[in-house]
C-alpha positions in Angstrom: -40.1 15.5 36.8 -38.7 13.9 33.4 -37.0 10.5 33.4 -34.1 9.9 31.0 -33.9 6.1 29.6 -30.5 4.6 30.4 -28.0 4.7 27.8 -26.7 1.1 27.0 -23.3 2.6 25.3 -19.9 1.0 25.5 -16.8 2.6 24.9 -13.7 0.6 23.3 -10.3 2.3 22.8 -9.7 1.6 18.9 -6.0 2.3 17.3 -5.7 3.9 13.9 -5.6 0.4 12.0 -8.7 -0.5 13.7 -10.6 2.7 12.7 -9.0 2.3 9.2 -10.4 -1.2 8.7 -13.9 -0.7 10.4 -14.0 3.0 7.9 -12.9 0.7 4.8 -15.4 -1.9 5.3 -18.5 1.1 5.5 -17.0 2.0 2.0 -15.2 5.3 0.9 -18.1 6.1 -1.1 -20.7 6.5 1.9 -18.4 8.5 3.7 -19.2 12.3 4.3 -16.7 14.9 4.2 -15.7 14.9 8.3 -15.2 11.2 7.8 -13.1 11.3 4.7 -10.5 13.6 6.2 -10.6 10.9 9.2 -9.9 8.2 6.8 -7.0 10.0 4.9 -5.5 10.4 8.6 -5.7 7.2 9.9 -4.4 5.6 6.2 -1.5 8.0 6.5 -0.8 7.1 10.3 -1.4 4.1 10.3 1.5 2.0 11.1 0.3 -1.6 11.4 -2.2 -3.8 9.7 -5.4 -3.8 11.6 -5.0 -7.5 13.1 -1.7 -7.2 13.8 -2.5 -3.8 16.2 -5.5 -5.4 17.7 -2.9 -8.7 18.7 -0.2 -6.3 19.5 -2.5 -4.1 22.3 -3.4 -7.3 24.0 0.0 -8.5 24.1 1.0 -4.8 25.7 -1.9 -5.3 28.0 -1.5 -9.1 29.4 2.4 -9.4 28.7 4.1 -6.4 29.6 1.4 -4.6 32.1 0.5 -1.5 29.7 -2.8 0.0 30.2 -5.2 -0.6 27.3 -5.1 3.0 26.6 -1.6 3.2 26.6 -1.2 0.3 24.5 -3.2 2.3 22.2 -1.2 5.2 22.2 2.0 2.9 21.8 0.4 1.4 18.6 -0.5 4.5 17.1 2.7 6.5 17.0 4.7 3.3 17.2 7.9 4.5 18.9 11.3 3.4 17.2 13.2 3.6 20.4 13.1 3.4 24.1 13.7 7.0 24.9 10.5 7.5 22.6 8.2 4.7 24.2 9.0 6.5 27.4 7.6 9.7 26.3 4.1 7.7 26.1 4.3 5.6 29.6 5.6 8.9 31.5 2.4 9.9 32.9 2.0 6.4 34.5 2.8 5.9 38.2 4.9 2.6 37.5 8.3 2.2 36.7 8.9 -0.3 33.4 12.0 -1.6 33.6 14.6 -0.9 30.4 14.4 -4.5 29.6 10.8 -4.6 28.9 10.7 -1.4 27.5 13.4 -2.9 25.2 10.9 -6.1 24.4 8.4 -3.6 23.7 10.3 -1.4 20.8 11.6 -5.0 19.3 7.9 -6.2 19.2 6.9 -2.6 17.3 9.5 -2.7 14.9 8.8 -7.0 14.2 5.4 -6.0 13.4 5.8 -2.3 11.8 4.0 -1.8 8.3 6.9 -1.6 5.5 6.3 2.0 3.9 
């Protein structure tokens, strides 16, 4: 019988802007083909600066009661309306008040990166 060593890995949910920041720190010249494609994707679709994204995820979790996975998805997609936001929160079992949804959309729009 072989005993497998325990893996001491931690899993962290990252938004697209956070992934972009990490890949920029690695240096584009060191990236392989798949990593370059990933970098192009996150560069194109990141709607926030990395620092803002981290702050927004924390605020969505603490102030608005979203799960971390929901908060990251909301940041990645940056919905512009309550109807769009509801699409990302529809899988949850909790009902979020319209006023809270409006506040989330306003918060997102306030921090959105201009393109």
